[in-house]
C-alpha positions in Angstrom: 0.0 0.0 0.0 2.8 2.4 0.8 4.5 1.7 -2.5 1.2 2.5 -4.4 0.8 5.8 -2.6 4.4 6.7 -3.3 4.1 5.8 -7.0 1.0 8.0 -7.4 2.5 10.9 -5.6 5.7 10.8 -7.7 3.8 10.9 -11.0 1.1 13.3 -10.0 3.1 16.5 -10.3 4.8 15.6 -13.7 1.4 14.5 -15.1 -0.2 17.8 -14.0 2.6 19.8 -15.5 2.3 17.9 -18.8 -1.4 18.6 -18.9 -0.8 22.3 -18.3 1.7 22.4 -21.2 -0.7 20.6 -23.4 -3.5 23.0 -22.6 -1.3 26.0 -23.3 -0.3 24.5 -26.7 -3.9 23.9 -27.7 -4.9 27.4 -26.7 -1.9 29.3 -28.0 -1.8 27.6 -31.3 -5.2 28.9 -32.5 -4.2 32.4 -31.2 -1.0 32.3 -33.2 -2.9 31.3 -36.3 -4.4 34.8 -36.5 -1.0 36.4 -36.9 -0.2 37.8 -40.4 1.5 35.2 -42.6 4.8 36.5 -44.0 5.0 37.0 -47.7 7.3 34.3 -49.1 10.3 35.2 -51.3 9.7 34.4 -55.0 11.5 31.2 -55.9 13.4 31.1 -59.2 11.5 29.3 -61.9 8.1 29.7 -60.1 4.9 31.1 -61.7 3.0 34.1 -60.7 -0.7 34.8 -60.8 -2.3 38.0 -61.9 -5.8 39.1 -61.0 -7.9 41.9 -62.5 -9.9 44.1 -60.2 -13.1 45.4 -61.7 -15.1 48.4 -60.4 -17.1 51.2 -62.0 -15.1 54.4 -62.7 -15.6 57.5 -60.6 -18.9 59.4 -61.5 -18.4 62.6 -59.5 -16.1 65.2 -60.9 -13.7 67.4 -58.9 -14.4 71.1 -58.6 -11.7 73.8 -58.7 -12.5 76.4 -56.1 -9.4 78.6 -56.3 -8.1 80.4 -58.2 -11.2 82.2 -59.6 -12.0 82.4 -63.2 -10.3 85.4 -64.9 -7.6 85.8 -62.2 -4.2 87.3 -63.2 -0.8 86.3 -61.7 2.7 87.7 -61.9 4.3 84.9 -59.9 4.4 81.1 -60.4 3.7 78.5 -59.0 0.2 79.2 -57.7 -1.9 77.1 -55.4 -5.0 75.3 -56.8 -7.6 74.0 -54.4 -11.0 72.4 -54.7 -13.4 69.7 -53.6 -13.3 66.0 -54.6 -14.2 62.5 -53.6 -12.0 61.2 -50.8 -9.4 58.6 -51.7 -9.2 59.5 -55.4 -6.1 60.9 -57.2 -6.6 64.4 -58.5 -4.6 65.4 -61.6 -4.6 69.1 -62.6 -4.1 70.0 -66.3 -3.0 73.3 -67.7 -3.9 73.8 -71.4 -4.3 70.1 -71.6 -0.9 69.3 -70.1 -0.7 67.5 -66.7 1.1 69.9 -64.3 0.5 68.2 -60.9 -1.3 65.6 -58.9 -2.4 65.0 -55.3 -4.5 62.6 -53.3 -8.0 63.8 -52.3 -8.1 63.9 -48.4 -11.2 64.7 -46.4 -13.1 65.7 -49.5 -10.7 68.4 -50.7 -7.4 68.8 -52.5 -4.7 71.5 -52.7 -1.4 71.6 -54.7 1.0 74.0 -56.3 1.2 74.2 -60.1 3.5 76.2 -62.5 1.8 78.3 -65.1 2.6 78.9 -68.8 3.2 82.4 -70.0 -0.1 84.0 -71.2 -3.5 82.3 -70.9 -3.8 79.1 -68.8 -6.9 76.9 -68.8 -7.0 74.8 -65.6 -9.0 71.6 -65.3 -8.9 68.6 -62.9 -9.6 64.9 -63.5 -10.0 62.3 -60.7 -8.7 58.7 -61.0 -9.4 55.7 -58.9 -6.9 53.2 -57.5 -6.9 51.2 -60.8 -6.4 54.2 -63.0 -10.0 54.8 -64.2 -10.7 58.4 -65.0 -13.8 60.3 -63.8 -15.5 63.3 -65.4 -13.5 66.5 -66.0 -14.0 69.3 -63.6 -15.1 72.9 -64.3 -12.6 75.0 -66.4 -10.9 78.0 -64.8 -9.0 80.4 -67.0 -6.2 82.5 -65.6 -3.4 84.7 -67.0 0.3 84.7 -66.1 2.6 87.6 -66.9 6.1 88.0 -65.5 8.0 91.0 -66.6 11.3 89.7 -65.1 11.4 86.9 -67.8 12.2 89.4 -70.5 15.7 89.8 -69.1 16.3 86.1 -68.8 14.7 84.6 -71.9 12.1 81.8 -72.1 10.0 80.5 -69.2 11.0 77.1 -67.8 8.3 74.4 -67.8 8.3 71.0 -66.1 5.6 68.4 -66.9 5.1 64.7 -66.9 2.7 62.2 -68.5 2.3 60.5 -65.1 0.5 61.9 -62.2 1.1 58.7 -60.2 3.7 55.9 -60.5 4.4 52.9 -58.4 7.2 50.3 -57.7 7.8 47.6 -55.2 9.6 48.4 -52.0 13.3 48.0 -52.5 13.0 48.3 -56.3 13.9 51.4 -58.3 11.1 53.8 -59.2 11.8 55.7 -62.5 9.9 58.8 -63.3 10.2 60.4 -66.8 9.8 64.2 -66.9 9.6 66.7 -69.8 11.8 69.8 -69.3 11.5 72.7 -71.7 12.4 76.4 -72.0 15.0 78.3 -70.1 18.8 78.0 -70.5 20.9 75.1 -69.3 22.5 73.7 -67.3 19.5 73.0 -65.0 19.5 72.0 -61.3 16.9 69.7 -59.9 15.8 69.5 -56.3 13.6 66.5 -55.5 11.9 65.7 -52.2 10.6 62.1 -52.4 8.4 62.5 -49.3 9.8 59.6 -47.3 12.1 61.6 -45.0 15.3 60.9 -47.0 17.6 63.9 -47.8 16.6 66.0 -50.8 18.0 64.6 -54.0 20.0 67.0 -56.2 20.5 66.4 -59.9 22.0 68.4 -62.7 20.9 68.4 -66.4 22.8 70.0 -69.2 20.0 70.3 -71.8 16.3 70.4 -71.9 14.3 67.4 -73.0 13.2 64.1 -71.3 14.8 63.8 -67.8 14.3 60.6 -65.7 14.6 60.8 -62.0 14.9 57.6 -59.8 14.4 56.6 -56.2 14.1 53.4 -54.0 11.6 53.4 -51.2 12.3 51.3 -48.1 8.8 51.3 -46.7 5.4 50.8 -48.3 3.1 53.8 -48.6 1.8 56.7 -50.6 4.2 59.6 -50.9 4.0 63.2 -52.1 6.9 64.0 -54.4 7.9 67.7 -54.9 10.2 68.5 -57.8 11.8 71.9 -58.5 14.1 72.8 -61.4 16.1 76.0 -61.9 18.0 77.1 -64.9 21.2 79.0 -65.1 19.4 82.3 -65.0 17.5 81.4 -61.8 14.1 80.8 -63.5 12.3 78.0 -61.8 9.5 75.5 -62.4 7.6 73.2 -60.0 5.9 69.8 -60.2 4.0 67.9 -57.6 3.1 64.2 -58.1 2.2 61.0 -56.2 4.5 58.0 -55.8 3.3 54.6 -54.5 5.6 52.0 -52.8 4.0 48.6 -53.0 4.6 46.0 -50.3 3.9 44.9 -46.8 3.2 47.8 -44.4 5.6 48.0 -41.5 3.6 48.4 -38.3 6.7 48.7 -36.1 7.2 52.3 -36.9 5.3 55.4 -37.8 4.9 56.3 -41.5 3.9 59.7 -42.8 1.1 60.1 -45.4 0.7 63.0 -47.9 -1.9 64.5 -45.6 0.5 64.6 -42.6 -1.3 61.8 -40.7 0.7 59.1 -38.9 0.1 55.4 -38.6 0.5 54.4 -34.9 2.0 51.1 -33.9 -0.6 48.7 -32.6 -0.1 47.6 -28.9 0.8 44.0 -28.3 -2.1 41.6 -27.6 -2.2 39.8 -24.3 -3.3 36.1 -24.4 -5.7 36.1 -21.5 -7.0 32.5 -21.8 -3.6 30.9 -21.2 -3.0 33.3 -18.2 -6.4 32.4 -16.7 -5.7 28.6 -17.2 -2.4 29.0 -15.4 -4.0 30.9 -12.4 -6.7 28.2 -12.1 -4.1 25.3 -12.1 -1.7 27.1 -9.7 -3.6 26.2 -6.5 -4.1 22.5 -7.2 -0.5 22.3 -8.4 0.7 23.7 -5.1 -1.5 21.4 -3.1 -0.3 18.3 -5.0 3.3 19.4 -4.5 2.8 19.7 -0.8 0.9 16.4 -0.8 3.8 14.7 -2.7 6.3 16.1 -0.2 4.3 14.8 2.8 3.9 11.3 1.3 7.6 11.1 0.5 8.5 12.0 4.1 6.0 9.5 5.5 7.4 6.7 3.2 10.9 7.6 4.3 9.8 7.3 8.0 8.1 4.0 7.4 11.2 2.6 5.6 13.5 3.7 8.5 11.1 2.0 11.0 11.1 -1.2 9.0 14.9 -1.2 8.8 15.1 -0.6 12.5 12.8 -3.5 13.3 14.8 -5.8 11.1 18.0 -4.8 12.9 16.4 -5.5 16.3 15.4 -9.0 15.1 
């Protein structure tokens, strides 16, 4: 009888500990299954799948609020503001040429655009996330005259066929620009919107100029480009760059509107904690019980040995 009690007491505590570990494994495993699955690295020789997202194009046009129709300016760039549908890309056109783009935030947009000498007809077109165009906005006609340009020569203009371009995180994003007017050499100052130092670039002659950048984090970035010729005449272009990839939640990332994405607090697994607290008391009781049984068995053995010696 003593041996059976001792055997049970010796295996009670390890059995209970094993049951606790098994319970934790069963509970924690489903909780871990909700964590985001990491994106696997493409394997050489593998095949990719491409899906097409279909949705109706935007139906609501943007509206240019300022400047007013018939306004005259002697400085450039100017600020163009208006209302739009939140989440859409707004491209502003001057005489049919794309001169800037910005994301619509909180139902409005605002960006700086350079003007051509003379009459400028400003319009805006909205685009959704798959590049479908919406209706054209109201037309606003303004006039730009700068008497200082007569001493320098032609006006510098900077345009692009792309109001938005994208590339994968870690890959090079190339952006072709059209530079015209002015006198070379030209100096470019490019703010890519991701907090990296301003990129400086020189260009000897006017024509097609390609700028490049590599983003280290996924997001939507406002890119500000300024070019100045040898006479100090400048042009400005504002566009949107998209870095595709997995969003990093371990740090804060800036958006074009100035908002920040906060790091999510760690989640506490309450169920395993409660299970441990519930099993703590019986574990302590069985440990004490095992200790008492061991002491009692030791005393019985010593008594039996003593009785054998007396015989």
